C-alpha positions as a Python dict, from the first residue, in 0.01 Angstrom:
ca = {
    (1, 'M'): (0, 0, 0),
    (2, 'K'): (-176, 119, -320),
    (3, 'K'): (-10, -157, -522),
    (4, 'M'): (-122, -408, -262),
    (5, 'T'): (-480, -277, -283),
    (6, 'R'): (-485, -315, -660),
    (7, 'A'): (-354, -674, -626),
    (8, 'I'): (-617, -758, -371),
    (9, 'I'): (-884, -605, -604),
    (10, 'A'): (-764, -816, -895),
    (11, 'I'): (-805, -1130, -681),
    (12, 'L'): (-1141, -1039, -540),
    (13, 'V'): (-1286, -939, -872),
    (14, 'I'): (-1254, -1295, -1009),
    (15, 'A'): (-1402, -1453, -697),
    (16, 'L'): (-1678, -1196, -648),
    (17, 'I'): (-1792, -1185, -1013),
    (18, 'S'): (-1853, -1560, -987),
    (19, 'A'): (-2043, -1517, -660),
    (20, 'S'): (-2237, -1223, -817),
    (21, 'A'): (-2344, -1434, -1112),
    (22, 'I'): (-2484, -1695, -879),
    (23, 'G'): (-2627, -1463, -611),
    (24, 'C'): (-2789, -1214, -850),
    (25, 'A'): (-2956, -1475, -1080),
    (26, 'G'): (-3237, -1534, -833),
    (27, 'N'): (-3288, -1172, -741),
    (28, 'Q'): (-3404, -1015, -1065),
    (29, 'A'): (-3654, -729, -1010),
    (30, 'P'): (-3980, -735, -1213),
    (31, 'A'): (-4006, -572, -1554),
    (32, 'P'): (-4070, -196, -1545),
    (33, 'A'): (-4440, -213, -1640),
    (34, 'Q'): (-4507, -447, -1351),
    (35, 'T'): (-4269, -310, -1089),
    (36, 'Q'): (-4391, -374, -741),
    (37, 'A'): (-4143, -274, -475),
    (38, 'P'): (-4160, -528, -197),
    (39, 'A'): (-4196, -408, 162),
    (40, 'P'): (-3834, -360, 282),
    (41, 'A'): (-3905, -519, 610),
    (42, 'A'): (-4054, -841, 471),
    (43, 'E'): (-3892, -1161, 590),
    (44, 'K'): (-3769, -1399, 321),
    (45, 'T'): (-3797, -1772, 398),
    (46, 'A'): (-3646, -2073, 220),
    (47, 'A'): (-3811, -2407, 166),
    (48, 'P'): (-3665, -2672, 416),
    (49, 'A'): (-3404, -2895, 251),
    (50, 'A'): (-3493, -3263, 208),
    (51, 'A'): (-3364, -3490, 483),
    (52, 'A'): (-3045, -3669, 400),
    (53, 'E'): (-2870, -3953, 574),
    (54, 'K'): (-2545, -3776, 577),
    (55, 'T'): (-2476, -3403, 553),
    (56, 'E'): (-2150, -3228, 519),
    (57, 'A'): (-2059, -2929, 737),
    (58, 'P'): (-2158, -2602, 568),
    (59, 'A'): (-1885, -2380, 426),
    (60, 'P'): (-1812, -2085, 655),
    (61, 'A'): (-2005, -1775, 556),
    (62, 'A'): (-1820, -1496, 388),
    (63, 'P'): (-1772, -1192, 612),
    (64, 'R'): (-2045, -931, 576),
    (65, 'V'): (-1924, -610, 419),
    (66, 'K'): (-2047, -261, 515),
    (67, 'I'): (-2034, 33, 279),
    (68, 'R'): (-2135, 394, 344),
    (69, 'V'): (-2300, 595, 67),
    (70, 'P'): (-2343, 974, 70),
    (71, 'V'): (-2690, 1127, 9),
    (72, 'Y'): (-2769, 1499, -7),
    (73, 'D'): (-2977, 1623, 284),
    (74, 'R'): (-3191, 1909, 153),
    (75, 'S'): (-3394, 1939, 476),
    (76, 'K'): (-3726, 1948, 285),
    (77, 'E'): (-4030, 1983, 507),
    (78, 'G'): (-4262, 1682, 481),
    (79, 'Y'): (-4001, 1444, 344),
    (80, 'P'): (-3858, 1147, 528),
    (81, 'A'): (-3504, 1129, 663),
    (82, 'V'): (-3269, 1080, 367),
    (83, 'D'): (-3067, 816, 546),
    (84, 'D'): (-3354, 616, 686),
    (85, 'N'): (-3665, 566, 471),
    (86, 'Y'): (-3861, 316, 264),
    (87, 'W'): (-3608, 334, -21),
    (88, 'T'): (-3292, 295, 186),
    (89, 'K'): (-3455, -20, 328),
    (90, 'Y'): (-3555, -131, -18),
    (91, 'I'): (-3200, -106, -138),
    (92, 'Q'): (-3077, -305, 171),
    (93, 'T'): (-3345, -568, 108),
    (94, 'E'): (-3312, -600, -267),
    (95, 'F'): (-2936, -545, -312),
    (96, 'G'): (-2762, -555, 26),
    (97, 'D'): (-2903, -871, 189),
    (98, 'P'): (-2867, -1095, -119),
    (99, 'N'): (-2502, -990, -155),
    (100, 'N'): (-2414, -998, 216),
    (101, 'I'): (-2361, -620, 214),
    (102, 'D'): (-2485, -359, 461),
    (103, 'V'): (-2558, -31, 293),
    (104, 'E'): (-2555, 271, 521),
    (105, 'Y'): (-2655, 614, 385),
    (106, 'V'): (-2462, 918, 511),
    (107, 'P'): (-2650, 1255, 499),
    (108, 'I'): (-2454, 1543, 344),
    (109, 'P'): (-2613, 1889, 389),
    (110, 'R'): (-2657, 2020, 35),
    (111, 'N'): (-2540, 2372, 125),
    (112, 'D'): (-2242, 2254, 324),
    (113, 'V'): (-2085, 1977, 122),
    (114, 'M'): (-1719, 2051, 154),
    (115, 'A'): (-1718, 2128, 524),
    (116, 'T'): (-1910, 1813, 598),
    (117, 'Y'): (-1685, 1594, 395),
    (118, 'S'): (-1382, 1753, 560),
    (119, 'V'): (-1512, 1655, 903),
    (120, 'L'): (-1587, 1308, 796),
    (121, 'I'): (-1245, 1261, 625),
    (122, 'S'): (-1050, 1404, 918),
    (123, 'G'): (-1245, 1182, 1162),
    (124, 'K'): (-1177, 869, 951),
    (125, 'Q'): (-1552, 843, 886),
    (126, 'S'): (-1543, 908, 516),
    (127, 'P'): (-1812, 746, 305),
    (128, 'T'): (-1692, 448, 105),
    (129, 'I'): (-1831, 626, -206),
    (130, 'M'): (-1733, 992, -241),
    (131, 'M'): (-1912, 1190, -507),
    (132, 'E'): (-1989, 1544, -616),
    (133, 'Y'): (-2107, 1723, -932),
    (134, 'D'): (-1813, 1972, -940),
    (135, 'Y'): (-1480, 1844, -1064),
    (136, 'P'): (-1264, 2080, -857),
    (137, 'K'): (-1415, 1940, -539),
    (138, 'V'): (-1337, 1577, -614),
    (139, 'A'): (-997, 1679, -752),
    (140, 'Q'): (-926, 1829, -415),
    (141, 'W'): (-1018, 1505, -237),
    (142, 'A'): (-800, 1306, -472),
    (143, 'N'): (-507, 1558, -435),
    (144, 'D'): (-540, 1552, -56),
    (145, 'G'): (-517, 1167, -41),
    (146, 'A'): (-876, 1120, 71),
    (147, 'M'): (-950, 903, -237),
    (148, 'Q'): (-778, 597, -359),
    (149, 'V'): (-640, 509, -703),
    (150, 'I'): (-855, 245, -870),
    (151, 'D'): (-799, -16, -1146),
    (152, 'L'): (-1048, 73, -1424),
    (153, 'N'): (-1018, -280, -1569),
    (154, 'A'): (-1124, -425, -1234),
    (155, 'F'): (-1411, -180, -1222),
    (156, 'K'): (-1512, -291, -1573),
    (157, 'A'): (-1515, -650, -1468),
    (158, 'A'): (-1729, -585, -1157),
    (159, 'A'): (-1960, -324, -1320),
    (160, 'P'): (-1968, -396, -1697),
    (161, 'T'): (-2295, -215, -1762),
    (162, 'Y'): (-2179, 97, -1580),
    (163, 'Y'): (-1846, 91, -1754),
    (164, 'Q'): (-2007, 58, -2097),
    (165, 'A'): (-2228, 357, -2017),
    (166, 'M'): (-1919, 558, -1960),
    (167, 'V'): (-1779, 436, -2295),
    (168, 'D'): (-2104, 530, -2471),
    (169, 'N'): (-2103, 878, -2312),
    (170, 'S'): (-1736, 947, -2395),
    (171, 'Q'): (-1643, 991, -2033),
    (172, 'L'): (-1330, 777, -2005),
    (173, 'G'): (-1116, 1088, -2058),
    (174, 'Y'): (-1233, 1233, -1725),
    (175, 'T'): (-1126, 946, -1501),
    (176, 'D'): (-761, 1042, -1436),
    (177, 'I'): (-571, 1308, -1252),
    (178, 'N'): (-196, 1328, -1261),
    (179, 'G'): (-192, 1016, -1474),
    (180, 'K'): (-367, 802, -1212),
    (181, 'T'): (-725, 677, -1224),
    (182, 'Y'): (-945, 792, -939),
    (183, 'F'): (-1297, 839, -1085),
    (184, 'V'): (-1591, 681, -1256),
    (185, 'L'): (-1865, 902, -1384),
    (186, 'S'): (-2249, 898, -1395),
    (187, 'E'): (-2449, 1018, -1691),
    (188, 'R'): (-2591, 1367, -1743),
    (189, 'P'): (-2871, 1328, -1996),
    (190, 'Y'): (-2883, 1608, -2260),
    (191, 'Y'): (-2606, 1781, -2069),
    (192, 'N'): (-2543, 2067, -2312),
    (193, 'T'): (-2894, 2213, -2275),
    (194, 'T'): (-2953, 2258, -1902),
    (195, 'F'): (-3321, 2198, -1983),
    (196, 'T'): (-3416, 2094, -1633),
    (197, 'Y'): (-3374, 2449, -1495),
    (198, 'A'): (-3639, 2717, -1563),
    (199, 'S'): (-3705, 3072, -1458),
    (200, 'F'): (-4065, 3191, -1436),
    (201, 'I'): (-4179, 3549, -1486),
    (202, 'R'): (-4500, 3729, -1407),
    (203, 'L'): (-4681, 3729, -1742),
    (204, 'D'): (-4985, 3903, -1590),
    (205, 'W'): (-4765, 4197, -1482),
    (206, 'I'): (-4624, 4223, -1835),
    (207, 'E'): (-4973, 4222, -1985),
    (208, 'Q'): (-5098, 4477, -1727),
    (209, 'L'): (-4825, 4718, -1840),
    (210, 'G'): (-4920, 4665, -2208),
    (211, 'L'): (-4584, 4505, -2289),
    (212, 'S'): (-4481, 4175, -2446),
    (213, 'M'): (-4239, 3910, -2324),
    (214, 'P'): (-3887, 4063, -2334),
    (215, 'K'): (-3655, 3926, -2597),
    (216, 'N'): (-3329, 4102, -2504),
    (217, 'Y'): (-3172, 4299, -2216),
    (218, 'A'): (-3301, 4637, -2333),
    (219, 'E'): (-3659, 4510, -2332),
    (220, 'Y'): (-3605, 4347, -1999),
    (221, 'T'): (-3465, 4663, -1849),
    (222, 'N'): (-3764, 4858, -1973),
    (223, 'L'): (-3998, 4601, -1811),
    (224, 'V'): (-3834, 4616, -1468),
    (225, 'D'): (-3812, 4992, -1468),
    (226, 'K'): (-4183, 5012, -1565),
    (227, 'I'): (-4279, 4771, -1280),
    (228, 'I'): (-4101, 5006, -1027),
    (229, 'E'): (-4253, 5312, -1182),
    (230, 'A'): (-4605, 5159, -1170),
    (231, 'K'): (-4554, 5036, -816),
    (232, 'L'): (-4679, 4688, -891),
    (233, 'T'): (-4498, 4574, -584),
    (234, 'D'): (-4399, 4747, -257),
    (235, 'I'): (-4054, 4581, -245),
    (236, 'A'): (-3766, 4547, -487),
    (237, 'P'): (-3902, 4353, -786),
    (238, 'L'): (-3609, 4110, -819),
    (239, 'G'): (-3408, 3883, -593),
    (240, 'L'): (-3030, 3856, -594),
    (241, 'G'): (-2896, 3687, -290),
    (242, 'L'): (-2545, 3610, -172),
    (243, 'P'): (-2351, 3373, -401),
    (244, 'S'): (-2362, 3031, -242),
    (245, 'S'): (-2081, 2911, -466),
    (246, 'A'): (-1784, 3040, -658),
    (247, 'Y'): (-1965, 3019, -997),
    (248, 'A'): (-1953, 3364, -1158),
    (249, 'Q'): (-2241, 3376, -1412),
    (250, 'N'): (-2045, 3575, -1672),
    (251, 'Y'): (-2100, 3374, -1988),
    (252, 'Y'): (-2297, 3654, -2153),
    (253, 'F'): (-2008, 3898, -2085),
    (254, 'R'): (-1722, 3707, -2234),
    (255, 'N'): (-1563, 3837, -2557),
    (256, 'Q'): (-1672, 3679, -2879),
    (257, 'P'): (-1506, 3455, -2985),
    (258, 'V'): (-1395, 3327, -2649),
    (259, 'D'): (-1022, 3333, -2593),
    (260, 'E'): (-928, 2976, -2501),
    (261, 'T'): (-638, 3074, -2277),
    (262, 'E'): (-858, 3302, -2075),
    (263, 'W'): (-1122, 3031, -2060),
    (264, 'A'): (-868, 2779, -1931),
    (265, 'I'): (-733, 2996, -1651),
    (266, 'H'): (-1057, 3171, -1542),
    (267, 'S'): (-1366, 2961, -1628),
    (268, 'S'): (-1442, 2750, -1318),
    (269, 'L'): (-1714, 2641, -1080),
    (270, 'G'): (-1452, 2595, -808),
    (271, 'T'): (-1297, 2942, -785),
    (272, 'A'): (-1457, 3267, -872),
    (273, 'S'): (-1288, 3471, -1145),
    (274, 'L'): (-1307, 3809, -985),
    (275, 'P'): (-1019, 3978, -1178),
    (276, 'W'): (-1145, 3854, -1516),
    (277, 'E'): (-1286, 4135, -1745),
    (278, 'A'): (-1604, 3926, -1802),
    (279, 'T'): (-1671, 3911, -1433),
    (280, 'K'): (-1613, 4284, -1406),
    (281, 'K'): (-1876, 4354, -1672),
    (282, 'M'): (-2122, 4130, -1488),
    (283, 'L'): (-2066, 4301, -1155),
    (284, 'K'): (-2085, 4646, -1324),
    (285, 'R'): (-2428, 4562, -1456),
    (286, 'L'): (-2548, 4431, -1122),
    (287, 'N'): (-2414, 4754, -965),
    (288, 'T'): (-2617, 4967, -1205),
    (289, 'E'): (-2930, 4754, -1149),
    (290, 'Y'): (-2888, 4773, -773),
    (291, 'S'): (-2859, 5156, -786),
    (292, 'K'): (-3192, 5166, -978),
    (293, 'G'): (-3373, 4981, -698),
    (294, 'W'): (-3404, 4642, -869),
    (295, 'Y'): (-3276, 4454, -557),
    (296, 'S'): (-3334, 4456, -187),
    (297, 'R'): (-3102, 4695, 5),
    (298, 'E'): (-2978, 4392, 208),
    (299, 'F'): (-2999, 4131, -73),
    (300, 'E'): (-2715, 3925, 72),
    (301, 'L'): (-2952, 3823, 357),
    (302, 'D'): (-3230, 3707, 124),
    (303, 'S'): (-3103, 3364, 16),
    (304, 'A'): (-3078, 3029, 184),
    (305, 'S'): (-2694, 3045, 140),
    (306, 'T'): (-2685, 3260, 452),
    (307, 'G'): (-2816, 2971, 653),
    (308, 'G'): (-3174, 3097, 684),
    (309, 'S'): (-3484, 3081, 462),
    (310, 'D'): (-3493, 3175, 96),
    (311, 'Q'): (-3650, 3516, 120),
    (312, 'M'): (-3642, 3550, -264),
    (313, 'Q'): (-3860, 3241, -299),
    (314, 'T'): (-4090, 3365, -24),
    (315, 'D'): (-4134, 3704, -195),
    (316, 'F'): (-4222, 3535, -517),
    (317, 'I'): (-4475, 3303, -350),
    (318, 'N'): (-4636, 3605, -190),
    (319, 'G'): (-4676, 3783, -526),
    (320, 'K'): (-4426, 4051, -462),
    (321, 'S'): (-4139, 3977, -706),
    (322, 'L'): (-4114, 3949, -1088),
    (323, 'Q'): (-3943, 3618, -1130),
    (324, 'Y'): (-3794, 3306, -967),
    (325, 'G'): (-3637, 2990, -1093),
    (326, 'S'): (-3521, 2642, -997),
    (327, 'Y'): (-3482, 2294, -1128),
    (328, 'M'): (-3799, 2129, -1245),
    (329, 'S'): (-3985, 1820, -1137),
    (330, 'A'): (-4349, 1701, -1143),
    (331, 'S'): (-4395, 1867, -804),
    (332, 'V'): (-4253, 2216, -747),
    (333, 'N'): (-4372, 2333, -406),
    (334, 'W'): (-4305, 2704, -456),
    (335, 'L'): (-4502, 2705, -784),
    (336, 'T'): (-4796, 2533, -616),
    (337, 'A'): (-4779, 2783, -328),
    (338, 'F'): (-4759, 3077, -573),
    (339, 'Y'): (-5087, 2995, -742),
    (340, 'E'): (-5259, 2926, -410),
    (341, 'N'): (-5153, 3275, -284),
    (342, 'N'): (-5213, 3453, -620),
    (343, 'P'): (-5534, 3316, -779),
    (344, 'G'): (-5566, 3438, -1136),
    (345, 'A'): (-5201, 3517, -1181),
    (346, 'K'): (-5020, 3403, -1491),
    (347, 'L'): (-4657, 3297, -1540),
    (348, 'A'): (-4435, 3222, -1838),
    (349, 'V'): (-4095, 3052, -1884),
    (350, 'L'): (-3827, 3321, -1928),
    (351, 'S'): (-3570, 3275, -2208),
    (352, 'S'): (-3192, 3333, -2145),
    (353, 'E'): (-3206, 3588, -2433),
    (354, 'V'): (-3302, 3858, -2184),
    (355, 'S'): (-2944, 3875, -2060),
    (356, 'V'): (-2806, 3972, -2400),
    (357, 'E'): (-2778, 4318, -2547),
    (358, 'P'): (-2983, 4398, -2860),
    (359, 'G'): (-2806, 4317, -3180),
    (360, 'V'): (-2583, 4048, -3038),
    (361, 'V'): (-2851, 3783, -2970),
    (362, 'D'): (-2715, 3576, -3258),
    (363, 'Q'): (-2380, 3567, -3077),
    (364, 'I'): (-2513, 3437, -2747),
    (365, 'K'): (-2314, 3162, -2582),
    (366, 'I'): (-2432, 2974, -2271),
    (367, 'R'): (-2274, 2744, -2013),
    (368, 'A'): (-2338, 2379, -2084),
    (369, 'D'): (-2340, 2140, -1792),
    (370, 'N'): (-2047, 1908, -1761),
    (371, 'P'): (-2065, 1602, -1988),
    (372, 'F'): (-2102, 1391, -1678),
    (373, 'G'): (-2324, 1385, -1370),
    (374, 'M'): (-2165, 1273, -1048),
    (375, 'I'): (-1788, 1229, -1041),
    (376, 'V'): (-1764, 918, -824),
    (377, 'G'): (-1449, 819, -630),
    (378, 'F'): (-1378, 588, -341),
    (379, 'S'): (-1241, 660, 5),
    (380, 'S'): (-875, 582, 74),
    (381, 'Q'): (-1003, 435, 403),
    (382, 'A'): (-1203, 162, 221),
    (383, 'D'): (-1058, -185, 193),
    (384, 'A'): (-1074, -407, -123),
    (385, 'A'): (-1398, -578, -16),
    (386, 'Q'): (-1577, -241, 41),
    (387, 'L'): (-1452, -121, -296),
    (388, 'E'): (-1588, -426, -468),
    (389, 'A'): (-1917, -394, -280),
    (390, 'S'): (-1951, -33, -393),
    (391, 'W'): (-1902, -136, -754),
    (392, 'K'): (-2165, -405, -720),
    (393, 'L'): (-2408, -144, -588),
    (394, 'M'): (-2346, 76, -885),
    (395, 'E'): (-2390, -214, -1128),
    (396, 'W'): (-2711, -316, -955),
    (397, 'M'): (-2856, 40, -955),
    (398, 'I'): (-2788, 105, -1326),
    (399, 'Q'): (-2996, -197, -1431),
    (400, 'E'): (-3325, -91, -1587),
    (401, 'D'): (-3551, -263, -1332),
    (402, 'S'): (-3362, -135, -1030),
    (403, 'L'): (-3357, 223, -1162),
    (404, 'F'): (-3723, 208, -1259),
    (405, 'A'): (-3831, 99, -911),
    (406, 'L'): (-3611, 359, -730),
    (407, 'E'): (-3734, 648, -950),
    (408, 'N'): (-4103, 561, -973),
    (409, 'G'): (-4184, 347, -672),
    (410, 'V'): (-4482, 120, -643),
    (411, 'E'): (-4736, 95, -923),
    (412, 'G'): (-5081, 204, -814),
    (413, 'V'): (-4926, 378, -507),
    (414, 'T'): (-4664, 623, -615),
    (415, 'Y'): (-4712, 595, -988),
    (416, 'V'): (-4954, 481, -1263),
    (417, 'L'): (-4876, 400, -1628),
    (418, 'D'): (-5014, 629, -1892),
    (419, 'A'): (-5156, 535, -2232),
    (420, 'N'): (-4797, 498, -2371),
    (421, 'G'): (-4695, 269, -2082),
    (422, 'L'): (-4485, 537, -1924),
    (423, 'P'): (-4485, 600, -1547),
    (424, 'V'): (-4664, 909, -1413),
    (425, 'T'): (-4558, 962, -1050),
    (426, 'D'): (-4786, 1095, -781),
    (427, 'N'): (-4563, 1355, -615),
    (428, 'E'): (-4830, 1450, -365),
    (429, 'Y'): (-4837, 1102, -207),
    (430, 'R'): (-4709, 1112, 148),
    (431, 'G'): (-4746, 753, 260),
    (432, 'P'): (-4452, 531, 368),
    (433, 'E'): (-4351, 447, 6),
    (434, 'M'): (-4321, 811, -98),
    (435, 'L'): (-4031, 909, -308),
    (436, 'N'): (-3773, 1158, -170),
    (437, 'H'): (-3659, 1475, -340),
    (438, 'N'): (-3721, 1480, -715),
    (439, 'N'): (-3797, 1107, -759),
    (440, 'N'): (-3515, 989, -530),
    (441, 'I'): (-3257, 1162, -749),
    (442, 'D'): (-3015, 1199, -459),
    (443, 'M'): (-2989, 820, -454),
    (444, 'T'): (-3002, 759, -829),
    (445, 'C'): (-2754, 1034, -901),
    (446, 'L'): (-2498, 754, -853),
    (447, 'V'): (-2617, 650, -1198),
    (448, 'H'): (-2744, 964, -1371),
    (449, 'A'): (-2808, 1320, -1294),
    (450, 'S'): (-3173, 1339, -1403),
    (451, 'K'): (-3453, 1099, -1478),
    (452, 'K'): (-3512, 989, -1836),
    (453, 'V'): (-3858, 875, -1955),
    (454, 'G'): (-3883, 775, -2323),
    (455, 'T'): (-3816, 1063, -2572),
    (456, 'I'): (-3688, 1408, -2468),
    (457, 'E'): (-4050, 1537, -2499),
    (458, 'Q'): (-4172, 1259, -2278),
    (459, 'T'): (-3893, 1321, -2033),
    (460, 'I'): (-3978, 1694, -2015),
    (461, 'A'): (-4350, 1608, -1972),
    (462, 'A'): (-4247, 1387, -1676),
    (463, 'I'): (-4063, 1676, -1505),
    (464, 'S'): (-4317, 1951, -1601),
    (465, 'P'): (-4483, 2071, -1282),
    (466, 'Q'): (-4821, 1910, -1234),
    (467, 'G'): (-5150, 2023, -1072),
    (468, 'L'): (-5112, 2391, -1160),
    (469, 'P'): (-5364, 2626, -1335),
    (470, 'Q'): (-5113, 2649, -1620),
    (471, 'D'): (-4937, 2369, -1813),
    (472, 'F'): (-4578, 2460, -1893),
    (473, 'T'): (-4484, 2142, -2081),
    (474, 'Q'): (-4475, 2295, -2426),
    (475, 'E'): (-4287, 2604, -2304),
    (476, 'L'): (-4026, 2379, -2144),
    (477, 'I'): (-3999, 2173, -2461),
    (478, 'D'): (-3962, 2492, -2665),
    (479, 'N'): (-3690, 2607, -2429),
    (480, 'Y'): (-3507, 2281, -2469),
    (481, 'Y'): (-3503, 2316, -2849),
    (482, 'Y'): (-3386, 2674, -2819),
    (483, 'L'): (-3095, 2562, -2603),
    (484, 'K'): (-3029, 2263, -2825),
    (485, 'K'): (-2997, 2490, -3131),
    (486, 'L'): (-2731, 2691, -2945),
    (487, 'A'): (-2549, 2372, -2860),
    (488, 'D'): (-2573, 2238, -3214),
    (489, 'D'): (-2427, 2566, -3338),
    (490, 'G'): (-2131, 2523, -3104),
    (491, 'R'): (-2247, 2803, -2866),
    (492, 'A'): (-2282, 2599, -2550),
    (493, 'Y'): (-1969, 2504, -2364),
    (494, 'S'): (-1857, 2418, -2008),
    (495, 'D'): (-1558, 2486, -1798),
    (496, 'P'): (-1220, 2323, -1859),
    (497, 'V'): (-1147, 1996, -1686),
    (498, 'F'): (-787, 1941, -1575),
    (499, 'A'): (-605, 1614, -1594),
    (500, 'V'): (-372, 1731, -1324),
    (501, 'A'): (-444, 1853, -976),
    (502, 'I'): (-446, 2231, -938),
    (503, 'E'): (-296, 2235, -597),
    (504, 'A'): (-336, 2608, -537),
    (505, 'E'): (-709, 2571, -590),
    (506, 'S'): (-727, 2307, -316),
    (507, 'E'): (-522, 2530, -87),
    (508, 'Y'): (-700, 2859, -141),
    (509, 'T'): (-1053, 2770, -245),
    (510, 'A'): (-1216, 2833, 95),
    (511, 'T'): (-1040, 3166, 145),
    (512, 'L'): (-1122, 3283, -209),
    (513, 'L'): (-1491, 3186, -175),
    (514, 'S'): (-1514, 3396, 141),
    (515, 'L'): (-1348, 3689, -30),
    (516, 'W'): (-1563, 3652, -341),
    (517, 'Q'): (-1879, 3675, -135),
    (518, 'E'): (-1754, 3975, 57),
    (519, 'Y'): (-1629, 4165, -246),
    (520, 'Y'): (-1938, 4070, -449),
    (521, 'V'): (-2168, 4230, -199),
    (522, 'A'): (-1947, 4550, -161),
    (523, 'L'): (-1915, 4597, -542),
    (524, 'V'): (-2286, 4551, -617),
    (525, 'K'): (-2378, 4796, -340),
    (526, 'A'): (-2100, 5051, -421),
    (527, 'D'): (-2170, 5403, -534),
    (528, 'P'): (-2142, 5380, -915),
    (529, 'S'): (-1885, 5653, -926),
    (530, 'Q'): (-1659, 5448, -697),
    (531, 'F'): (-1705, 5110, -870),
    (532, 'E'): (-1390, 5122, -1087),
    (533, 'A'): (-1146, 5211, -802),
    (534, 'L'): (-1304, 4965, -566),
    (535, 'Y'): (-1296, 4686, -829),
    (536, 'A'): (-927, 4743, -898),
    (537, 'D'): (-849, 4735, -527),
    (538, 'Y'): (-1045, 4408, -458),
    (539, 'S'): (-900, 4240, -770),
    (540, 'S'): (-547, 4311, -647),
    (541, 'K'): (-624, 4177, -306),
    (542, 'Y'): (-789, 3875, -455),
    (543, 'L'): (-486, 3790, -665),
    (544, 'D'): (-258, 3830, -365),
    (545, 'A'): (-482, 3600, -158),
    (546, 'G'): (-405, 3304, -380),
    (547, 'Y'): (-588, 3357, -708),
    (548, 'Q'): (-266, 3444, -891),
    (549, 'E'): (-120, 3106, -790),
    (550, 'V'): (-444, 2933, -905),
    (551, 'I'): (-436, 3086, -1257),
    (552, 'D'): (-60, 3036, -1294),
    (553, 'E'): (-107, 2662, -1230),
    (554, 'R'): (-403, 2646, -1468),
    (555, 'L'): (-200, 2819, -1741),
    (556, 'E'): (88, 2578, -1691),
    (557, 'A'): (-152, 2285, -1723),
    (558, 'Y'): (-315, 2435, -2030),
    (559, 'K'): (15, 2482, -2206),
    (560, 'A'): (113, 2127, -2124),
    (561, 'G'): (-202, 1991, -2287),
    (562, 'S'): (-354, 1876, -1958),
    (563, 'T'): (-696, 2030, -2004),
    (564, 'T'): (-1002, 1986, -2218),
    (565, 'K'): (-1048, 2231, -2510),
    (566, 'L'): (-1318, 2460, -2626),
    (567, 'P'): (-1555, 2308, -2886),
    (568, 'K'): (-1460, 2408, -3242),
}
């Protein structure tokens, strides 16, 4: 059946490319500086044909193709439905209708991705396009047969611009698992700097205590202890929360230099590395901090991962906690709310240096993002026509004019051009043409993981929060260059990517995540005198629950040369 699918694809590619060349020629969007998104509901009429004495019967119309495209549902108050809004209609009008394709968006709750996909796959309702940021997740879908093998040459023919971007970004090495091609990959701009994420700290509290911005963990510890001592807040000064994913943030605790074998078997976003010494050191520090009163007694109930509200964010907005962080955009609601509730307060961008012990700051290594954004695959339930239609959507979306319209909207309504001719979006606009979360990124992530505007400085200026009493643009630029220096020095690296499926990870990932969350809470809250014994017990149980099989398979793949390597 797979061979037949590839044969059908090869035939359709030739026919549909020709049709695309004809059909797309008259549907070019305006140049970026003049982009005016047409009303999606507008009717298009054609001039009547001249009368003729004799007419031939029209050729039968090609069957209409329907594709289903996933989009994260973040349940943001005041935003339109992610699967039915101005921009889903725009895509249908500008891309779907001219190409005889129906584009249906499928909402995927952001905090329940795998469970939602599982239900859709088992119910034979899988989206035509299947995509996620984490490689272990898409590897699981491929390994379980939920994705189909694709012909990369056929994809290149149907989506040449997209394919060339993959070449330019050195991504072709990530398309295969077990020697078969399943994936294409979107871009992650400036991936080795994680510059779009920022933590903000109460600069006014620091100044009130007569201290300066902390530059290492010892100075940071002194600051938090002094805040508790001075009773600047009546609650725990920091938030922690229950881990919503398997990512163990232990990069600062890994031995220097990092042992590549340990990295290959333990470093992962898909399965928490509880028995790894680096994770033990991280948990031990959290245990000490908890015992000093840094975190809420019931911290595991304070984050949105529990299914409720984000109490950590609420506490920060109410002026009761020291710091909070998230990904940046021109409109960050919690920052706006913070200044409204705390007039006169001052914030600063916090450096990652504060996690490192004094004297080893020059050895700091950080986690780089993956050198790709979305890993995109295609449902095994999709037929050849749906596959081709999906590729055409990707090729359309990556074009400069299409991407500009989707990420900026309508000139004079959702954006204006600045003196340099660059778009400045109005993220407070709430009319029908409003952009969804972070400039429609949950649509355009099919092309790239974050919006680019001109130079890196201009890009950062575009995502720097606007309308606040403080302008953080320069601090965010400075943070980017600090992270870039680490990357340029070879001190930013990501997790290994496997060219073979780790079957044990697919089998045990849900069980191990549940255990990781349970053991994490117990170890952080443990009496410090009992930490060592409890950690040993939990590590043994975790290994027995499937983690030993996971790391054994990873080690086998590493020894066989089926993984990426650490940067030299």
